[in-house]
C-alpha positions as CSV (number, residue, x, y, z in Angstrom):
1,M,-4.7,37.5,-15.0
2,T,-2.8,35.3,-17.5
3,D,-4.2,33.8,-20.6
4,A,-4.2,30.4,-18.9
5,T,-6.5,31.6,-16.2
6,T,-9.1,32.8,-18.6
7,K,-10.2,29.1,-19.0
8,Q,-13.6,28.7,-17.3
9,I,-13.5,25.9,-14.7
10,G,-16.7,24.1,-13.6
11,F,-16.9,22.1,-10.4
12,V,-19.3,19.4,-9.2
13,G,-18.9,18.5,-5.6
14,A,-17.6,21.7,-4.1
15,T,-19.4,21.1,-0.8
16,G,-17.6,17.8,-0.2
17,L,-14.8,17.2,2.2
18,M,-12.2,17.1,-0.6
19,G,-14.0,19.0,-3.3
20,H,-14.3,22.2,-1.3
21,G,-10.6,22.6,-0.9
22,L,-9.9,21.8,-4.6
23,A,-12.5,24.4,-5.7
24,K,-11.2,27.0,-3.3
25,N,-7.6,26.6,-4.4
26,I,-8.5,26.8,-8.1
27,L,-10.2,30.2,-7.3
28,L,-7.2,31.4,-5.3
29,K,-5.0,30.7,-8.3
30,G,-7.1,33.1,-10.4
31,Y,-9.3,30.8,-12.4
32,P,-12.9,31.7,-12.9
33,L,-15.0,28.9,-11.4
34,A,-18.7,28.0,-11.6
35,Y,-20.2,25.2,-9.5
36,T,-23.5,23.4,-9.1
37,M,-25.4,22.9,-5.9
38,R,-25.7,19.4,-4.5
39,S,-26.6,19.4,-0.8
40,R,-25.9,23.1,0.1
41,A,-24.0,26.1,-1.0
42,P,-20.2,25.7,-0.6
43,E,-18.9,28.0,2.2
44,G,-16.7,30.9,1.2
45,L,-16.5,30.2,-2.5
46,D,-18.9,32.9,-3.6
47,E,-16.8,35.5,-1.7
48,L,-13.8,34.4,-3.8
49,G,-15.7,35.0,-7.0
50,A,-17.3,31.7,-7.7
51,T,-20.6,31.6,-9.6
52,R,-23.5,29.1,-9.6
53,A,-24.7,27.3,-12.6
54,A,-28.3,26.2,-12.8
55,D,-27.5,22.5,-13.2
56,N,-24.8,20.2,-14.6
57,A,-26.0,20.5,-18.2
58,E,-25.4,24.3,-18.0
59,L,-22.1,23.7,-16.4
60,G,-21.0,21.5,-19.2
61,H,-22.1,24.1,-21.7
62,I,-20.2,27.0,-20.2
63,S,-17.0,25.4,-19.0
64,D,-13.7,24.6,-20.7
65,I,-12.8,22.1,-17.9
66,V,-15.1,20.5,-15.3
67,V,-13.7,18.8,-12.2
68,I,-15.9,16.2,-10.6
69,C,-15.4,15.2,-6.9
70,V,-18.3,13.0,-5.8
71,T,-18.7,9.7,-4.0
72,T,-19.6,6.7,-6.2
73,A,-19.1,5.6,-9.8
74,S,-22.8,5.9,-10.3
75,D,-22.7,9.5,-9.1
76,V,-20.0,10.2,-11.6
77,E,-22.0,8.6,-14.4
78,Q,-25.1,10.8,-13.6
79,V,-23.0,13.9,-13.5
80,V,-21.1,13.2,-16.8
81,T,-24.3,12.3,-18.6
82,A,-25.7,15.7,-17.7
83,L,-22.5,17.5,-18.5
84,L,-22.6,16.0,-22.0
85,T,-26.2,17.3,-22.7
86,D,-24.8,20.2,-24.8
87,P,-21.1,20.4,-24.0
88,K,-18.9,23.4,-24.9
89,E,-16.6,22.6,-27.8
90,G,-13.4,20.9,-26.6
91,L,-14.8,20.3,-23.0
92,I,-12.4,18.4,-20.7
93,I,-13.9,16.4,-17.8
94,M,-11.6,15.5,-14.9
95,D,-12.9,12.9,-12.4
96,A,-11.3,13.3,-9.0
97,S,-13.7,10.8,-7.4
98,T,-12.7,7.3,-6.4
99,S,-14.4,5.5,-9.2
100,E,-14.1,2.3,-11.2
101,P,-11.8,2.0,-14.2
102,S,-14.5,0.3,-16.2
103,M,-16.8,3.3,-15.6
104,T,-14.0,5.7,-16.6
105,Y,-13.5,3.9,-19.9
106,H,-17.2,4.0,-20.6
107,L,-17.6,7.6,-19.8
108,A,-14.6,8.6,-21.9
109,E,-16.3,6.9,-24.9
110,L,-19.4,8.9,-24.2
111,A,-17.4,12.1,-23.9
112,S,-15.5,11.4,-27.1
113,A,-18.7,10.9,-29.0
114,K,-19.7,14.5,-28.0
115,G,-16.2,16.0,-28.8
116,A,-15.2,16.1,-25.2
117,R,-12.2,14.5,-23.4
118,F,-11.9,12.7,-20.1
119,A,-9.1,12.2,-17.5
120,D,-9.1,10.4,-14.2
121,I,-7.4,12.4,-11.4
122,P,-8.3,10.6,-8.0
123,L,-6.7,12.0,-4.9
124,T,-4.8,10.8,-1.8
125,R,-4.3,12.6,1.5
126,S,-7.1,14.2,3.5
127,A,-9.5,17.2,3.6
128,K,-6.9,19.1,5.5
129,E,-4.5,18.9,2.6
130,A,-7.3,19.6,0.1
131,E,-7.9,22.9,1.9
132,A,-4.2,23.6,2.0
133,G,-3.8,22.8,-1.7
134,T,-1.3,20.0,-1.0
135,V,-3.1,16.8,-2.0
136,N,-1.6,14.0,-4.1
137,V,-3.1,13.6,-7.6
138,L,-3.0,10.2,-9.4
139,A,-3.4,11.2,-13.1
140,G,-4.6,9.0,-15.9
141,A,-4.5,10.7,-19.3
142,D,-2.6,10.7,-22.5
143,D,0.4,13.0,-23.0
144,E,-1.5,15.7,-24.9
145,L,-4.4,15.9,-22.4
146,F,-2.1,15.7,-19.4
147,A,-0.2,18.8,-20.6
148,E,-3.5,20.7,-20.8
149,I,-4.7,19.8,-17.4
150,E,-1.5,19.9,-15.5
151,P,-1.8,23.7,-14.8
152,I,-5.2,23.1,-13.1
153,L,-3.8,20.2,-11.1
154,T,-1.0,22.3,-9.7
155,C,-3.6,24.6,-8.2
156,F,-4.4,22.0,-5.5
157,A,-1.7,19.4,-5.6
158,E,1.7,19.1,-3.9
159,N,2.5,15.9,-5.8
160,I,1.2,14.9,-9.2
161,Y,1.8,11.2,-10.0
162,R,1.5,10.4,-13.7
163,C,0.2,6.9,-13.4
164,G,-0.3,6.3,-17.2
165,G,-3.1,6.6,-19.7
166,L,-6.9,6.8,-19.2
167,G,-8.0,4.7,-16.2
168,A,-4.5,4.3,-14.7
169,G,-5.2,6.8,-11.9
170,H,-8.3,4.9,-10.8
171,V,-6.5,1.6,-10.9
172,I,-3.7,2.9,-8.6
173,K,-6.2,4.6,-6.3
174,L,-8.1,1.4,-5.7
175,V,-5.0,-0.6,-5.0
176,N,-3.7,2.2,-2.7
177,N,-6.9,2.4,-0.7
178,T,-7.2,-1.3,-0.3
179,A,-3.6,-1.7,0.9
180,F,-4.2,1.1,3.4
181,Q,-7.4,-0.4,4.6
182,A,-5.7,-3.8,4.9
183,A,-3.2,-2.2,7.3
184,L,-5.9,-0.6,9.4
185,T,-7.9,-3.8,9.5
186,I,-5.0,-6.0,10.7
187,L,-4.1,-3.5,13.4
188,A,-7.6,-3.5,14.7
189,E,-7.7,-7.3,14.7
190,G,-4.3,-7.4,16.3
191,F,-5.5,-5.1,19.1
192,A,-8.2,-7.6,19.9
193,V,-5.7,-10.4,20.0
194,C,-3.5,-8.4,22.4
195,V,-6.4,-7.6,24.7
196,K,-7.7,-11.1,24.8
197,S,-4.1,-12.2,25.6
198,G,-3.8,-9.8,28.5
199,V,-1.3,-7.6,26.6
200,D,-1.5,-3.8,26.3
201,P,-2.3,-3.1,22.6
202,A,-0.4,0.2,22.8
203,K,2.8,-2.0,22.9
204,L,2.0,-3.2,19.4
205,I,2.1,0.4,18.1
206,E,5.3,1.0,20.0
207,V,7.0,-2.1,18.6
208,L,5.8,-1.6,15.0
209,G,6.9,2.1,15.2
210,G,10.4,1.0,15.9
211,G,10.6,-1.3,12.9
212,G,9.3,-1.5,9.3
213,F,6.2,0.5,10.2
214,A,8.2,3.5,11.5
215,N,6.5,6.8,11.0
216,G,3.5,5.1,9.3
217,G,0.3,7.0,9.1
218,T,-1.6,3.8,9.9
219,L,0.1,3.6,13.2
220,N,-0.8,7.2,14.1
221,I,-4.4,6.6,13.1
222,M,-4.9,3.4,15.0
223,G,-2.7,4.4,17.9
224,E,-5.0,7.4,18.5
225,S,-8.0,5.0,18.5
226,L,-6.5,3.3,21.6
227,K,-6.7,6.8,23.3
228,G,-10.4,7.2,22.3
229,N,-9.7,9.5,19.3
230,F,-11.3,8.0,16.2
231,D,-11.1,11.2,14.1
232,A,-7.4,11.0,13.0
233,L,-8.5,10.0,9.5
234,P,-11.8,11.8,8.5
235,F,-12.9,9.1,6.1
236,Q,-16.1,7.1,6.6
237,L,-16.0,3.3,6.8
238,D,-18.7,2.9,4.3
239,N,-16.8,4.9,1.8
240,A,-13.7,2.7,2.4
241,R,-16.0,-0.3,2.0
242,K,-17.1,1.0,-1.4
243,D,-13.5,1.6,-2.5
244,V,-12.5,-2.0,-1.5
245,R,-15.6,-3.4,-3.3
246,Y,-14.5,-1.6,-6.5
247,Y,-10.9,-3.0,-6.0
248,N,-12.2,-6.6,-5.6
249,R,-14.5,-6.2,-8.7
250,L,-11.5,-4.9,-10.8
251,A,-9.3,-7.8,-9.6
252,G,-12.1,-10.3,-10.3
253,D,-12.5,-8.9,-13.9
254,L,-8.7,-9.6,-14.3
255,S,-9.1,-13.2,-12.8
256,I,-6.9,-12.3,-9.8
257,P,-7.9,-14.0,-6.6
258,T,-8.5,-11.5,-3.8
259,M,-7.4,-13.3,-0.7
260,V,-6.4,-10.1,1.1
261,G,-8.9,-7.7,-0.6
262,G,-11.8,-10.1,0.1
263,G,-10.9,-10.3,3.7
264,V,-10.6,-6.6,4.1
265,Y,-14.0,-6.1,2.5
266,E,-15.5,-8.7,4.9
267,A,-14.0,-6.9,7.8
268,L,-15.4,-3.5,6.7
269,S,-18.8,-5.1,6.0
270,A,-18.8,-6.5,9.5
271,A,-17.9,-3.1,11.0
272,S,-20.7,-1.5,9.0
273,A,-23.2,-4.2,10.0
274,L,-22.3,-3.5,13.6
275,G,-23.3,0.1,13.2
276,F,-20.0,1.8,12.5
277,G,-20.4,2.5,8.7
278,G,-21.0,6.2,9.2
279,E,-18.0,6.6,11.5
280,F,-14.4,7.1,10.5
281,C,-12.0,4.3,9.6
282,A,-10.4,4.1,13.1
283,S,-13.7,2.8,14.4
284,L,-12.5,-0.6,13.1
285,T,-11.1,-0.7,16.7
286,K,-14.6,-0.2,18.1
287,A,-15.9,-2.9,15.7
288,Q,-13.4,-5.4,17.0
289,A,-14.2,-4.6,20.6
290,K,-17.9,-5.1,20.0
291,L,-17.4,-8.2,17.9
292,N,-15.2,-9.8,20.6
293,G,-17.1,-8.4,23.7
294,I,-14.0,-6.6,25.0
295,E,-12.8,-3.1,25.7
296,I,-9.8,-2.1,23.5
297,K,-7.8,0.8,24.8
298,A,-4.2,1.6,25.9
299,A,-3.4,0.5,29.4
300,E,-3.6,3.3,32.1
């Protein structure tokens, strides 16, 4: 074991779709890792040598670096507040959640007051890549802090995008997610237009695939929905709605009109109100079918 891997890593969210893979790959790279329980014990991590801390306060006290991978900005705030109860000297907190930049700045100030440092490291790609150690990381940190955390990031990332200083990772992540959801939303809406016009919606996927949308992940995800497969992107609609809400709030704080972001949020809210919030994002196709009283699928 090298000197680098003697750093004690803490992890909050190791049972999550993304967090489990991150924690596993940190362990596989030889770092000692402790985690806290949220809903259940994370599968397979104890066998790799992980240990369990009693709570987040203890985790902050024993760890050199803590990675957080939870759902909402308020979840992150609760975790960080506990981590800073009696933090280890020089503690570094890395937030891999999709959170709000305003919360990131606030929590960084709280951490600084306790002698700790804070970086935002939100992720793109899916749980499959998290398990494989090939996610994308969008890093927001100053030069000195980035140099310290980069070895940990390489444990689970194929690509590390240095987005800028504190908060930059979360800004890029919110824009990224909203742009992606906008593409899914217009495809689902376009399917409804095709069906009501008597046109096979699969032809839309075929045509877009031969043009500027060629090889796009959105086409694969929504094309599969026309075949009855809504699991191509394992990400819940309500989580997507939360991300777009954060984006719209950020844009509003900057006095930027959200003509597109607002529309995407309304579409996701409608899908949730129709009962699809707990399903994956491709269920936007189901929502359009229910909203318009039609069946949306590829022609036989």
